[in-house]
NULUMKOL-99240 format. One record per residue (C-alpha): residue in three letters; x, z, y. Coordinates in steps of 0.001 Angstrom, whole numbers, plus 500000, padded with zeros to 6 digits. Layout:
<atoms>
- rest | px | pz | py
- ALA | X | Z | Y
...
</atoms>
This chain:
<atoms>
- rest | px | pz | py
- UNK | 500000 | 500000 | 500000
- UNK | 502893 | 500654 | 502422
- UNK | 504370 | 497155 | 502262
- UNK | 501067 | 495430 | 501374
- UNK | 502297 | 493967 | 498103
- UNK | 499994 | 493770 | 495096
- UNK | 500264 | 492303 | 491633
- UNK | 498133 | 491972 | 488521
- UNK | 499437 | 491484 | 485013
- UNK | 497876 | 491351 | 481577
- UNK | 499739 | 492813 | 478622
- UNK | 498794 | 492674 | 475010
- UNK | 501287 | 494133 | 472581
- UNK | 503541 | 491060 | 472742
- UNK | 503641 | 491043 | 476535
- UNK | 504255 | 494781 | 476613
- UNK | 507196 | 494522 | 474211
- UNK | 508610 | 491553 | 476133
- UNK | 508651 | 493638 | 479321
- UNK | 505762 | 492332 | 481438
- UNK | 505641 | 495671 | 483305
- UNK | 509298 | 495430 | 484302
- UNK | 509017 | 491745 | 485199
- UNK | 506040 | 492513 | 487444
- UNK | 507841 | 495428 | 489089
- UNK | 510934 | 493290 | 489648
- UNK | 508870 | 490635 | 491405
- UNK | 507171 | 493240 | 493564
- UNK | 510508 | 494801 | 494523
- UNK | 512003 | 491375 | 495258
- UNK | 509136 | 490821 | 497681
- UNK | 509687 | 494088 | 499558
- UNK | 507765 | 496736 | 497644
- UNK | 509077 | 500301 | 497642
- UNK | 509092 | 501649 | 494064
- UNK | 508258 | 505156 | 495287
- UNK | 504993 | 503835 | 496761
- UNK | 503824 | 501575 | 493930
- UNK | 500539 | 502655 | 492387
- UNK | 499541 | 501404 | 488938
- UNK | 496022 | 501291 | 487530
- UNK | 495578 | 500158 | 483954
- UNK | 492326 | 498478 | 483064
- UNK | 490337 | 499004 | 479880
- UNK | 492281 | 498386 | 476702
- UNK | 492195 | 499312 | 473047
- UNK | 493016 | 502968 | 472391
- UNK | 495552 | 504164 | 469844
- UNK | 492845 | 505384 | 467478
- UNK | 491474 | 501838 | 467302
- UNK | 494698 | 499822 | 467546
- UNK | 495695 | 499556 | 463909
- UNK | 498654 | 497232 | 463415
- UNK | 501010 | 496178 | 460656
- UNK | 504398 | 497750 | 460125
- UNK | 506042 | 494635 | 461607
- UNK | 504291 | 495320 | 464931
- UNK | 504644 | 499106 | 464859
- UNK | 508398 | 498830 | 464258
- UNK | 508809 | 497198 | 467677
- UNK | 507494 | 500283 | 469489
- UNK | 509228 | 503637 | 469948
- UNK | 508153 | 506311 | 467476
- UNK | 506558 | 508274 | 470331
- UNK | 503920 | 505525 | 470657
- UNK | 503139 | 505116 | 466947
- UNK | 500995 | 507315 | 464727
- UNK | 499817 | 506859 | 461146
- UNK | 496227 | 507073 | 460037
- UNK | 496308 | 509943 | 457534
- UNK | 493581 | 508388 | 455388
- UNK | 494983 | 504846 | 455185
- UNK | 498657 | 505351 | 456025
- UNK | 498455 | 502393 | 458414
- UNK | 500235 | 502530 | 461780
- UNK | 498422 | 502742 | 465100
- UNK | 500074 | 501938 | 468432
- UNK | 499306 | 503591 | 471762
- UNK | 499790 | 500550 | 473984
- UNK | 498786 | 502332 | 477200
- UNK | 501254 | 505160 | 476527
- UNK | 504007 | 502617 | 475871
- UNK | 503314 | 500856 | 479174
- UNK | 503128 | 504202 | 480998
- UNK | 506483 | 505233 | 479515
- UNK | 508012 | 501871 | 480496
- UNK | 506743 | 502220 | 484064
- UNK | 508079 | 505771 | 484420
- UNK | 511468 | 504702 | 483047
- UNK | 511473 | 501893 | 485634
- UNK | 510966 | 504398 | 488453
- UNK | 507203 | 504641 | 488982
- UNK | 506093 | 508196 | 489747
- UNK | 503946 | 509709 | 486979
- UNK | 501269 | 510677 | 489509
- UNK | 501041 | 507041 | 490638
- UNK | 499843 | 505798 | 487244
- UNK | 496148 | 505773 | 486381
- UNK | 495519 | 505370 | 482677
- UNK | 492796 | 503116 | 481211
- UNK | 489245 | 504324 | 481851
- UNK | 487965 | 503401 | 478399
- UNK | 488662 | 501673 | 475108
- UNK | 487392 | 498146 | 474635
- UNK | 486808 | 498615 | 470904
- UNK | 485049 | 501982 | 471291
- UNK | 482675 | 500527 | 473899
- UNK | 481650 | 497029 | 472718
- UNK | 478268 | 497312 | 474432
- UNK | 480052 | 497595 | 477803
- UNK | 483305 | 495698 | 477225
- UNK | 484216 | 492645 | 475172
- UNK | 486337 | 493391 | 472131
- UNK | 487621 | 490639 | 469879
- UNK | 488269 | 493276 | 467202
- UNK | 484577 | 494177 | 467136
- UNK | 482800 | 490984 | 468198
- UNK | 485193 | 488288 | 466988
- UNK | 487530 | 485988 | 468870
- UNK | 484697 | 484172 | 470685
- UNK | 483251 | 487421 | 472017
- UNK | 483894 | 486773 | 475698
- UNK | 486491 | 487909 | 478171
- UNK | 487052 | 490684 | 480673
- UNK | 487711 | 489573 | 484229
- UNK | 489994 | 491854 | 486208
- UNK | 490967 | 491390 | 489814
- UNK | 492669 | 493258 | 492591
- UNK | 492050 | 492959 | 496291
- UNK | 493949 | 493941 | 499366
- UNK | 491831 | 494980 | 502307
- UNK | 492732 | 493206 | 505549
- UNK | 494623 | 495148 | 508177
- UNK | 492412 | 496433 | 510989
- UNK | 492524 | 494178 | 514061
</atoms>
């Protein structure tokens, strides 16, 4: 808000692992943002309880972001926690990060979820807006 620089990025697990958060921050900083002022708000995403993955995916995340379902033994990834950790390590203040408001899979009546409704379920449209400076 201080330097009037905004950005939006989408990260599934592949984008998260490939560093989309750091790439976005780098672009913001290159355009004059002050890392101490950057505020991050994550949109709805799948929660760790619902995000069951294979071992090949889970192995790409730090152990702190992976749990195992006790009944099935299958790994679950906390994608939002991974992104939060990445942002903090990059210099974003913990208090400047707002975690996702809800899980897409837990709330299919409110949010589209390909895991619940299939790949042709629809899409979520996210946008950000910067209010004009007062005249």
